[in-house]
TORVEXNU-315675 format. One record per residue (C-alpha): y, z, x; chain; residue in three letters; residue number from 1. Coordinates in steps of 0.5 Angstrom, whole numbers. Each point is the difference from the previous one (the first is absolute). Example, Ala and Ser with C-alpha at 12.3 -4.5 7.8 and 13.67 -1.06 7.14 Angstrom:
BEGIN
REC	y	z	x	chain	resn	resi
REC	-9	16	25	A	ALA	1 $
REC	7	-2	2	A	SER	2 $
***
This chain:
BEGIN
REC	y	z	x	chain	resn	resi
REC	-322	-354	375	A	UNK	1 $
REC	-6	-3	-3	A	UNK	2 $
REC	-3	0	7	A	UNK	3 $
REC	2	7	2	A	UNK	4 $
REC	-3	3	-7	A	UNK	5 $
REC	-6	-4	1	A	UNK	6 $
REC	-1	3	8	A	UNK	7 $
REC	1	7	-3	A	UNK	8 $
REC	-5	-1	-5	A	UNK	9 $
REC	-5	-2	5	A	UNK	10 $
REC	2	5	5	A	UNK	11 $
REC	-1	5	-5	A	UNK	12 $
REC	-7	-2	-2	A	UNK	13 $
REC	-2	0	7	A	UNK	14 $
REC	2	7	1	A	UNK	15 $
REC	-3	2	-6	A	UNK	16 $
REC	-7	-4	1	A	UNK	17 $
REC	0	3	7	A	UNK	18 $
REC	1	7	-2	A	UNK	19 $
REC	-6	-1	-5	A	UNK	20 $
REC	-4	-3	5	A	UNK	21 $
REC	1	6	5	A	UNK	22 $
REC	-2	5	-5	A	UNK	23 $
REC	-7	-3	-2	A	UNK	24 $
REC	-3	3	6	A	UNK	25 $
REC	-5	-2	5	A	UNK	26 $
REC	-1	-1	7	A	UNK	27 $
REC	7	0	2	A	UNK	28 $
REC	2	6	-4	A	UNK	29 $
REC	0	4	6	A	UNK	30 $
REC	5	-5	3	A	UNK	31 $
REC	5	0	-6	A	UNK	32 $
REC	3	7	1	A	UNK	33 $
REC	0	1	7	A	UNK	34 $
REC	5	5	4	A	UNK	35 $
REC	4	-1	-7	A	UNK	36 $
REC	2	-7	1	A	UNK	37 $
REC	-3	-4	-5	A	UNK	38 $
REC	-3	-7	2	A	UNK	39 $
REC	3	-4	-5	A	UNK	40 $
REC	7	2	2	A	UNK	41 $
REC	-2	-2	7	A	UNK	42 $
REC	-3	-7	-3	A	UNK	43 $
REC	6	-1	-3	A	UNK	44 $
REC	5	2	6	A	UNK	45 $
REC	-4	-5	4	A	UNK	46 $
REC	1	-6	-5	A	UNK	47 $
REC	7	2	-1	A	UNK	48 $
REC	0	-1	8	A	UNK	49 $
REC	-2	-7	0	A	UNK	50 $
REC	3	-2	-6	A	UNK	51 $
REC	7	2	2	A	UNK	52 $
REC	-1	-3	7	A	UNK	53 $
REC	-3	-6	-2	A	UNK	54 $
REC	5	-1	-6	A	UNK	55 $
REC	6	1	5	A	UNK	56 $
REC	-2	-5	5	A	UNK	57 $
REC	-2	-5	-5	A	UNK	58 $
REC	8	0	-1	A	UNK	59 $
REC	1	0	7	A	UNK	60 $
REC	-4	-6	1	A	UNK	61 $
REC	3	-3	-6	A	UNK	62 $
REC	7	1	2	A	UNK	63 $
REC	-2	-2	8	A	UNK	64 $
REC	-3	-7	-2	A	UNK	65 $
REC	5	-2	-5	A	UNK	66 $
REC	6	1	5	A	UNK	67 $
REC	-4	-3	5	A	UNK	68 $
REC	-1	-6	-5	A	UNK	69 $
REC	7	0	-1	A	UNK	70 $
REC	2	0	7	A	UNK	71 $
REC	-5	-6	2	A	UNK	72 $
REC	3	-4	-6	A	UNK	73 $
REC	8	1	2	A	UNK	74 $
REC	-2	-1	8	A	UNK	75 $
REC	-7	-4	1	A	UNK	76 $
REC	1	0	7	A	UNK	77 $
REC	-1	7	1	A	UNK	78 $
REC	-7	0	-4	A	UNK	79 $
REC	-4	2	6	A	UNK	80 $
REC	4	6	2	A	UNK	81 $
REC	1	2	-8	A	UNK	82 $
REC	-8	0	0	A	UNK	83 $
REC	-1	3	6	A	UNK	84 $
REC	4	6	-2	A	UNK	85 $
REC	-2	0	-7	A	UNK	86 $
REC	-7	1	2	A	UNK	87 $
REC	1	5	5	A	UNK	88 $
REC	4	4	-6	A	UNK	89 $
REC	-6	-1	-5	A	UNK	90 $
REC	-5	3	5	A	UNK	91 $
REC	5	6	1	A	UNK	92 $
REC	0	1	-8	A	UNK	93 $
REC	-7	-1	-1	A	UNK	94 $
REC	-1	6	5	A	UNK	95 $
REC	4	4	-4	A	UNK	96 $
REC	-6	-1	-6	A	UNK	97 $
REC	-5	1	5	A	UNK	98 $
REC	3	7	1	A	UNK	99 $
REC	0	1	-7	A	UNK	100 $
REC	-8	-2	0	A	UNK	101 $
REC	-1	5	6	A	UNK	102 $
REC	3	6	-4	A	UNK	103 $
REC	-4	-2	-6	A	UNK	104 $
REC	-6	1	4	A	UNK	105 $
REC	2	6	3	A	UNK	106 $
REC	1	3	-6	A	UNK	107 $
REC	-7	-2	-3	A	UNK	108 $
REC	-4	1	6	A	UNK	109 $
REC	3	5	5	A	UNK	110 $
REC	4	4	-5	A	UNK	111 $
REC	2	6	4	A	UNK	112 $
REC	1	4	-7	A	UNK	113 $
REC	-7	-1	-2	A	UNK	114 $
REC	-2	3	6	A	UNK	115 $
***
């Protein structure tokens, strides 16, 4: 419960500081409100895309590695086949994280909503 509270406080602080930083003005002011889309929300969406993808893939990789270790411990004769299958699975899981990164890069640099 304490970790959740600290996380919510940190997220609130970051969002509060981002709002103040965007209101400060400067050379990026014309990009802040472009086409009715707030740049801070686009950055937040990019961070969430990468964060959710990495979190889900991290859980999947941990589960896969743990189950592979259990399989090798129970049947050491097939450790080669289990290792090859695990590495292939981990590569496919990692590709999902790269998809999240691609979505974040599209939101930040090629956002169709920003014109």
